[in-house]
N, C-alpha and C positions, 0 to 999 in steps of 0.2 A: 477125360478120356472117354469118348465112345466107344465101346465093344461091338454091339450090334443094335440094329433097329429094326423091328418087323411090323407089319401091318397088312390088315386086309379090311376093306369096306369104311366101317366108322369106327374101327378099333385099331390101336398099335400099341406097341411096347417098346422099351428102351432097356438095354444094360449097361450102365457106365460105371468108371472107375473114377473116384474123386479122390484128391488128397486132403488129408486131416490136419489139423493145426499143428501136431506133432511130427507132420511129415510122412506118418503112415498112409497105405491108401485103403479104402472101403469099397465095394461095391453097391449099387445104389439100382433099382428095378422101379421103372415108371409106368404105368398103363395110361393110356390117353384115350378118351372118347371125343370122335370128330363130328362136326356138324355137315351138313350135305356139302357147303362151300368148300371144306377141308379146314377150316379153322380147328382149334381146340377149344372144346367146352368143358372139358373136366381132365384133370389129373390127379392120379394115386401116386404117391411118391413112397417107397418102401427102401430103407437103410438099416442093416443089423446092428450099428451102434448109437447111441443117443447123439443126437445132431440138434443143436440149437440154431434156427434162422435168425437172420440179422433182423433188428429190431425194426427195420424200415420195411420188413416182408410180412410181419407177424398178422396184418390185417387180411392177408391173401390165404391163410392156414386154417384148417380145422383139424385139431388133434384128437388122437384117438385115446 
């Protein structure tokens, strides 16, 4: 569920709530960098609980 989205110029952020496998919810914060045409060029996604992405998306992620 999207809680809030804000942006200005070439930067935006979102606050979301997602459902865990156990049925609980966790917040997520995403920061976006946008190109001149409005397309997203970079996303930084933060979640407080450990989260494993589906295997088919692993090539799209850089872990810290």
